[in-house]
BALOBA-1460 file (C-alpha; in Angstrom, 3 decimals):
// residues 238
<rec num="1" residu="m" x="53.829" y="-55.688" z="-7.413"/>
<rec num="2" residu="s" x="52.039" y="-52.321" z="-7.230"/>
<rec num="3" residu="n" x="52.610" y="-50.084" z="-4.227"/>
<rec num="4" residu="s" x="49.784" y="-49.979" z="-1.717"/>
<rec num="5" residu="f" x="49.802" y="-46.184" z="-1.912"/>
<rec num="6" residu="f" x="50.757" y="-43.348" z="-4.252"/>
<rec num="7" residu="q" x="52.067" y="-40.178" z="-2.636"/>
<rec num="8" residu="f" x="51.240" y="-36.821" z="-4.236"/>
<rec num="9" residu="k" x="52.370" y="-33.407" z="-3.021"/>
<rec num="10" residu="q" x="49.177" y="-32.612" z="-1.099"/>
<rec num="11" residu="f" x="47.417" y="-35.967" z="-0.669"/>
<rec num="12" residu="t" x="47.963" y="-39.714" z="-0.633"/>
<rec num="13" residu="i" x="46.107" y="-42.375" z="-2.598"/>
<rec num="14" residu="h" x="45.890" y="-45.724" z="-0.804"/>
<rec num="15" residu="q" x="44.878" y="-48.348" z="-3.329"/>
<rec num="16" residu="e" x="45.436" y="-51.863" z="-1.998"/>
<rec num="17" residu="r" x="41.688" y="-52.607" z="-2.013"/>
<rec num="18" residu="c" x="41.034" y="-51.147" z="-5.464"/>
<rec num="19" residu="a" x="41.110" y="-53.218" z="-8.638"/>
<rec num="20" residu="m" x="42.444" y="-50.292" z="-10.664"/>
<rec num="21" residu="k" x="45.583" y="-48.552" z="-9.406"/>
<rec num="22" residu="v" x="46.863" y="-45.039" z="-10.030"/>
<rec num="23" residu="c" x="48.103" y="-44.764" z="-13.613"/>
<rec num="24" residu="t" x="49.783" y="-42.045" z="-15.647"/>
<rec num="25" residu="d" x="46.932" y="-41.405" z="-18.089"/>
<rec num="26" residu="a" x="44.404" y="-40.982" z="-15.263"/>
<rec num="27" residu="c" x="46.768" y="-38.538" z="-13.529"/>
<rec num="28" residu="l" x="47.141" y="-36.593" z="-16.761"/>
<rec num="29" residu="f" x="43.366" y="-36.486" z="-17.238"/>
<rec num="30" residu="g" x="42.818" y="-35.314" z="-13.676"/>
<rec num="31" residu="a" x="45.478" y="-32.625" z="-13.967"/>
<rec num="32" residu="w" x="44.042" y="-31.392" z="-17.275"/>
<rec num="33" residu="m" x="40.550" y="-31.050" z="-15.862"/>
<rec num="34" residu="a" x="41.737" y="-29.623" z="-12.549"/>
<rec num="35" residu="a" x="43.581" y="-26.851" z="-14.414"/>
<rec num="36" residu="k" x="40.283" y="-25.950" z="-16.069"/>
<rec num="37" residu="t" x="38.362" y="-25.719" z="-12.793"/>
<rec num="38" residu="t" x="40.408" y="-23.236" z="-10.774"/>
<rec num="39" residu="h" x="37.598" y="-20.675" z="-11.219"/>
<rec num="40" residu="i" x="34.896" y="-22.945" z="-9.765"/>
<rec num="41" residu="g" x="33.671" y="-21.683" z="-6.419"/>
<rec num="42" residu="a" x="32.042" y="-23.141" z="-3.331"/>
<rec num="43" residu="d" x="28.536" y="-22.731" z="-4.757"/>
<rec num="44" residu="s" x="29.196" y="-25.281" z="-7.536"/>
<rec num="45" residu="s" x="29.106" y="-29.084" z="-7.526"/>
<rec num="46" residu="i" x="31.127" y="-31.668" z="-9.458"/>
<rec num="47" residu="l" x="30.207" y="-35.322" z="-10.008"/>
<rec num="48" residu="d" x="32.822" y="-38.076" z="-10.416"/>
<rec num="49" residu="i" x="31.281" y="-41.207" z="-11.983"/>
<rec num="50" residu="g" x="33.235" y="-44.370" z="-11.191"/>
<rec num="51" residu="a" x="35.474" y="-42.826" z="-8.550"/>
<rec num="52" residu="g" x="37.792" y="-45.794" z="-7.944"/>
<rec num="53" residu="t" x="40.456" y="-44.657" z="-5.483"/>
<rec num="54" residu="g" x="39.100" y="-41.095" z="-5.555"/>
<rec num="55" residu="l" x="42.082" y="-39.846" z="-7.562"/>
<rec num="56" residu="l" x="40.220" y="-37.531" z="-9.951"/>
<rec num="57" residu="s" x="38.089" y="-36.017" z="-7.195"/>
<rec num="58" residu="l" x="41.142" y="-35.270" z="-5.069"/>
<rec num="59" residu="m" x="43.045" y="-33.692" z="-7.958"/>
<rec num="60" residu="l" x="40.113" y="-31.391" z="-8.707"/>
<rec num="61" residu="a" x="39.538" y="-30.607" z="-5.032"/>
<rec num="62" residu="q" x="43.128" y="-29.376" z="-4.799"/>
<rec num="63" residu="q" x="42.476" y="-26.734" z="-7.459"/>
<rec num="64" residu="n" x="38.937" y="-25.462" z="-6.754"/>
<rec num="65" residu="r" x="36.424" y="-24.942" z="-3.955"/>
<rec num="66" residu="a" x="33.497" y="-26.945" z="-5.338"/>
<rec num="67" residu="r" x="31.707" y="-29.739" z="-3.532"/>
<rec num="68" residu="i" x="32.484" y="-33.078" z="-5.195"/>
<rec num="69" residu="d" x="30.280" y="-36.164" z="-5.113"/>
<rec num="70" residu="a" x="31.987" y="-39.406" z="-6.163"/>
<rec num="71" residu="v" x="29.812" y="-42.369" z="-7.141"/>
<rec num="72" residu="e" x="31.423" y="-45.814" z="-6.994"/>
<rec num="73" residu="l" x="29.778" y="-49.215" z="-7.496"/>
<rec num="74" residu="d" x="32.454" y="-51.466" z="-5.979"/>
<rec num="75" residu="e" x="32.196" y="-51.757" z="-2.188"/>
<rec num="76" residu="h" x="35.936" y="-52.007" z="-1.523"/>
<rec num="77" residu="a" x="36.839" y="-49.141" z="-3.845"/>
<rec num="78" residu="a" x="34.120" y="-46.949" z="-2.324"/>
<rec num="79" residu="e" x="35.457" y="-47.607" z="1.179"/>
<rec num="80" residu="q" x="39.018" y="-46.854" z="0.093"/>
<rec num="81" residu="a" x="38.022" y="-43.652" z="-1.715"/>
<rec num="82" residu="a" x="36.164" y="-42.496" z="1.404"/>
<rec num="83" residu="e" x="39.278" y="-43.114" z="3.513"/>
<rec num="84" residu="n" x="41.451" y="-41.236" z="1.005"/>
<rec num="85" residu="f" x="38.992" y="-38.328" z="1.122"/>
<rec num="86" residu="e" x="38.915" y="-38.282" z="4.923"/>
<rec num="87" residu="a" x="42.721" y="-38.124" z="5.086"/>
<rec num="88" residu="s" x="42.912" y="-35.199" z="2.628"/>
<rec num="89" residu="p" x="42.860" y="-31.455" z="3.353"/>
<rec num="90" residu="w" x="39.469" y="-31.157" z="1.585"/>
<rec num="91" residu="q" x="37.456" y="-33.840" z="3.356"/>
<rec num="92" residu="e" x="34.551" y="-31.489" z="4.109"/>
<rec num="93" residu="r" x="33.927" y="-30.963" z="0.368"/>
<rec num="94" residu="l" x="34.253" y="-34.591" z="-0.751"/>
<rec num="95" residu="q" x="31.623" y="-37.311" z="-0.501"/>
<rec num="96" residu="v" x="31.598" y="-40.919" z="-1.692"/>
<rec num="97" residu="i" x="28.241" y="-42.354" z="-2.699"/>
<rec num="98" residu="r" x="28.282" y="-46.127" z="-3.082"/>
<rec num="99" residu="g" x="25.856" y="-47.192" z="-5.764"/>
<rec num="100" residu="d" x="25.035" y="-47.654" z="-9.420"/>
<rec num="101" residu="i" x="24.915" y="-44.354" z="-11.304"/>
<rec num="102" residu="r" x="22.044" y="-45.754" z="-13.370"/>
<rec num="103" residu="s" x="19.785" y="-45.973" z="-10.331"/>
<rec num="104" residu="v" x="21.287" y="-43.900" z="-7.511"/>
<rec num="105" residu="h" x="19.248" y="-40.834" z="-6.496"/>
<rec num="106" residu="l" x="21.511" y="-37.787" z="-6.162"/>
<rec num="107" residu="g" x="18.807" y="-35.140" z="-6.017"/>
<rec num="108" residu="k" x="20.690" y="-32.442" z="-7.921"/>
<rec num="109" residu="k" x="22.494" y="-31.560" z="-11.139"/>
<rec num="110" residu="y" x="26.150" y="-30.735" z="-11.660"/>
<rec num="111" residu="a" x="28.133" y="-28.049" z="-13.483"/>
<rec num="112" residu="l" x="30.852" y="-30.582" z="-14.301"/>
<rec num="113" residu="i" x="30.818" y="-34.367" z="-14.541"/>
<rec num="114" residu="i" x="34.071" y="-36.303" z="-14.861"/>
<rec num="115" residu="s" x="34.602" y="-39.984" z="-15.560"/>
<rec num="116" residu="n" x="37.374" y="-42.466" z="-16.210"/>
<rec num="117" residu="p" x="34.932" y="-45.253" z="-17.085"/>
<rec num="118" residu="p" x="35.143" y="-49.019" z="-17.571"/>
<rec num="119" residu="f" x="35.979" y="-48.829" z="-21.238"/>
<rec num="120" residu="f" x="37.593" y="-51.978" z="-22.611"/>
<rec num="121" residu="e" x="34.325" y="-53.366" z="-23.954"/>
<rec num="122" residu="n" x="34.840" y="-56.430" z="-26.191"/>
<rec num="123" residu="d" x="38.614" y="-56.420" z="-25.625"/>
<rec num="124" residu="l" x="40.583" y="-59.256" z="-24.010"/>
<rec num="125" residu="k" x="39.656" y="-59.725" z="-20.351"/>
<rec num="126" residu="s" x="41.800" y="-60.720" z="-17.392"/>
<rec num="127" residu="t" x="41.031" y="-63.592" z="-15.011"/>
<rec num="128" residu="d" x="40.450" y="-61.123" z="-12.136"/>
<rec num="129" residu="s" x="36.688" y="-60.535" z="-11.900"/>
<rec num="130" residu="r" x="37.011" y="-57.255" z="-9.957"/>
<rec num="131" residu="r" x="39.551" y="-55.925" z="-12.462"/>
<rec num="132" residu="n" x="37.194" y="-56.934" z="-15.264"/>
<rec num="133" residu="l" x="34.411" y="-54.982" z="-13.594"/>
<rec num="134" residu="a" x="36.665" y="-51.932" z="-13.320"/>
<rec num="135" residu="l" x="38.052" y="-52.207" z="-16.862"/>
<rec num="136" residu="h" x="35.167" y="-53.464" z="-18.931"/>
<rec num="137" residu="s" x="31.735" y="-52.210" z="-19.840"/>
<rec num="138" residu="e" x="29.761" y="-55.146" z="-18.475"/>
<rec num="139" residu="a" x="28.464" y="-53.172" z="-15.501"/>
<rec num="140" residu="l" x="28.130" y="-49.837" z="-17.314"/>
<rec num="141" residu="s" x="28.187" y="-49.366" z="-21.075"/>
<rec num="142" residu="l" x="29.232" y="-46.081" z="-22.635"/>
<rec num="143" residu="e" x="25.614" y="-45.539" z="-23.723"/>
<rec num="144" residu="e" x="24.447" y="-45.965" z="-20.141"/>
<rec num="145" residu="l" x="27.220" y="-43.748" z="-18.825"/>
<rec num="146" residu="l" x="26.257" y="-40.988" z="-21.250"/>
<rec num="147" residu="a" x="22.570" y="-41.249" z="-20.367"/>
<rec num="148" residu="a" x="23.323" y="-41.093" z="-16.633"/>
<rec num="149" residu="a" x="25.696" y="-38.163" z="-17.074"/>
<rec num="150" residu="l" x="23.251" y="-36.127" z="-19.159"/>
<rec num="151" residu="a" x="20.497" y="-36.783" z="-16.612"/>
<rec num="152" residu="h" x="22.685" y="-35.163" z="-13.937"/>
<rec num="153" residu="l" x="24.231" y="-32.353" z="-16.003"/>
<rec num="154" residu="t" x="23.029" y="-28.745" z="-15.811"/>
<rec num="155" residu="d" x="21.950" y="-27.013" z="-19.024"/>
<rec num="156" residu="h" x="25.288" y="-25.222" z="-19.259"/>
<rec num="157" residu="g" x="27.368" y="-27.983" z="-17.680"/>
<rec num="158" residu="q" x="30.237" y="-29.958" z="-19.189"/>
<rec num="159" residu="l" x="31.110" y="-33.652" z="-19.303"/>
<rec num="160" residu="a" x="34.762" y="-34.764" z="-19.285"/>
<rec num="161" residu="i" x="35.695" y="-38.338" z="-20.091"/>
<rec num="162" residu="l" x="38.899" y="-40.357" z="-20.559"/>
<rec num="163" residu="l" x="38.697" y="-43.052" z="-23.245"/>
<rec num="164" residu="p" x="40.934" y="-45.295" z="-25.319"/>
<rec num="165" residu="y" x="41.719" y="-43.314" z="-28.439"/>
<rec num="166" residu="h" x="40.002" y="-45.817" z="-30.733"/>
<rec num="167" residu="r" x="36.695" y="-45.190" z="-28.911"/>
<rec num="168" residu="k" x="36.812" y="-41.394" z="-29.409"/>
<rec num="169" residu="q" x="34.821" y="-41.116" z="-32.631"/>
<rec num="170" residu="a" x="32.114" y="-43.558" z="-31.591"/>
<rec num="171" residu="f" x="31.537" y="-41.769" z="-28.285"/>
<rec num="172" residu="e" x="31.589" y="-38.373" z="-29.988"/>
<rec num="173" residu="e" x="28.866" y="-39.528" z="-32.402"/>
<rec num="174" residu="l" x="26.870" y="-41.092" z="-29.574"/>
<rec num="175" residu="a" x="27.010" y="-37.857" z="-27.568"/>
<rec num="176" residu="a" x="26.101" y="-35.650" z="-30.558"/>
<rec num="177" residu="a" x="22.997" y="-37.738" z="-31.156"/>
<rec num="178" residu="k" x="21.942" y="-36.848" z="-27.597"/>
<rec num="179" residu="g" x="22.620" y="-33.118" z="-28.010"/>
<rec num="180" residu="c" x="26.009" y="-33.135" z="-26.270"/>
<rec num="181" residu="y" x="28.878" y="-31.894" z="-28.412"/>
<rec num="182" residu="l" x="32.652" y="-32.184" z="-28.310"/>
<rec num="183" residu="n" x="34.207" y="-28.897" z="-27.168"/>
<rec num="184" residu="e" x="37.789" y="-29.992" z="-26.704"/>
<rec num="185" residu="a" x="39.878" y="-33.106" z="-27.322"/>
<rec num="186" residu="i" x="43.437" y="-33.994" z="-26.383"/>
<rec num="187" residu="a" x="45.019" y="-37.060" z="-27.946"/>
<rec num="188" residu="v" x="47.624" y="-38.676" z="-25.690"/>
<rec num="189" residu="k" x="50.762" y="-40.473" z="-26.899"/>
<rec num="190" residu="q" x="53.309" y="-42.320" z="-24.769"/>
<rec num="191" residu="t" x="56.230" y="-41.039" z="-26.893"/>
<rec num="192" residu="p" x="56.547" y="-39.212" z="-30.250"/>
<rec num="193" residu="a" x="57.019" y="-42.603" z="-31.948"/>
<rec num="194" residu="h" x="53.916" y="-44.215" z="-30.431"/>
<rec num="195" residu="p" x="50.359" y="-43.936" z="-31.783"/>
<rec num="196" residu="c" x="47.708" y="-42.118" z="-29.766"/>
<rec num="197" residu="f" x="46.390" y="-44.405" z="-27.025"/>
<rec num="198" residu="r" x="44.067" y="-42.192" z="-24.952"/>
<rec num="199" residu="a" x="41.637" y="-39.377" z="-25.689"/>
<rec num="200" residu="m" x="40.740" y="-36.759" z="-23.072"/>
<rec num="201" residu="l" x="37.395" y="-35.318" z="-24.143"/>
<rec num="202" residu="l" x="35.292" y="-32.381" z="-22.958"/>
<rec num="203" residu="f" x="31.650" y="-32.080" z="-24.029"/>
<rec num="204" residu="g" x="28.936" y="-29.448" z="-23.632"/>
<rec num="205" residu="r" x="25.357" y="-28.896" z="-24.762"/>
<rec num="206" residu="v" x="26.351" y="-26.015" z="-27.056"/>
<rec num="207" residu="k" x="27.707" y="-26.965" z="-30.469"/>
<rec num="208" residu="t" x="31.125" y="-25.406" z="-31.133"/>
<rec num="209" residu="t" x="34.182" y="-26.032" z="-33.262"/>
<rec num="210" residu="p" x="36.219" y="-28.331" z="-31.012"/>
<rec num="211" residu="q" x="39.776" y="-27.497" z="-30.012"/>
<rec num="212" residu="m" x="42.118" y="-30.374" z="-30.866"/>
<rec num="213" residu="q" x="45.555" y="-30.975" z="-29.327"/>
<rec num="214" residu="t" x="48.061" y="-33.749" z="-28.732"/>
<rec num="215" residu="i" x="50.125" y="-34.356" z="-25.597"/>
<rec num="216" residu="v" x="53.166" y="-36.628" z="-25.547"/>
<rec num="217" residu="i" x="54.025" y="-38.037" z="-22.113"/>
<rec num="218" residu="r" x="57.707" y="-38.848" z="-22.579"/>
<rec num="219" residu="e" x="60.491" y="-37.964" z="-24.956"/>
<rec num="220" residu="g" x="63.577" y="-40.075" z="-24.365"/>
<rec num="221" residu="d" x="63.949" y="-40.690" z="-20.627"/>
<rec num="222" residu="a" x="62.181" y="-37.500" z="-19.536"/>
<rec num="223" residu="y" x="58.643" y="-36.210" z="-19.263"/>
<rec num="224" residu="t" x="57.792" y="-33.599" z="-21.886"/>
<rec num="225" residu="a" x="57.317" y="-29.941" z="-20.940"/>
<rec num="226" residu="p" x="53.496" y="-29.973" z="-21.416"/>
<rec num="227" residu="f" x="53.193" y="-33.080" z="-19.221"/>
<rec num="228" residu="r" x="55.448" y="-31.579" z="-16.554"/>
<rec num="229" residu="t" x="53.444" y="-28.342" z="-16.523"/>
<rec num="230" residu="l" x="50.173" y="-30.159" z="-15.902"/>
<rec num="231" residu="l" x="51.508" y="-32.601" z="-13.311"/>
<rec num="232" residu="a" x="53.841" y="-30.234" z="-11.427"/>
<rec num="233" residu="p" x="51.177" y="-29.400" z="-8.781"/>
<rec num="234" residu="y" x="50.891" y="-33.118" z="-7.953"/>
<rec num="235" residu="y" x="53.956" y="-35.247" z="-8.636"/>
<rec num="236" residu="l" x="56.586" y="-35.141" z="-5.896"/>
<rec num="237" residu="k" x="59.570" y="-35.003" z="-8.224"/>
<rec num="238" residu="l" x="58.295" y="-32.345" z="-10.634"/>
């Protein structure tokens, strides 16, 4: 049974009311993007689409001074994310907006949009309807997510998304057709012997030659050095 909370060095994620719990790949994605945002100041805004527990927003808030809006469709997850924000050291810069990103009116555009979306479209579903909503693209397809993100992105803004690795190329092509181009991609492997299972992707409106890397989470019984470097500001035992 999953713990009802996950303790990080500077904040706590309570998750008993959320269908999707804290997981290693989401932590890695948050740490990767947070490391890229240390320069972002108080005059900038970040949008988190599909906030869940609020994990990504909190990881980014730890590293920069931007205001972060987190949109979440599920009522229980939105309430839990709001409570996690209120208990954090950065509560004044964090806001949960309960609603559907396809129709919610935010009234501004963002320099950075992050998302760990419901991405297991057409894959085997569980019997838990709330977990299905969190994991699958019934409520929000990748096409709809991209359209909503681009509608809220500044001209020079960037979109960061975590996807199953086998969805990388399709999303890259979908984004390029809308004038949003891959700037950086990190393929994620559980161990050196495993195939890539996640892709951490960063897009922008300017076409560039994308930087491509691979991160392995574990080698033997230990986290790898690149993983430890990224997660050291967050994990208690690193």
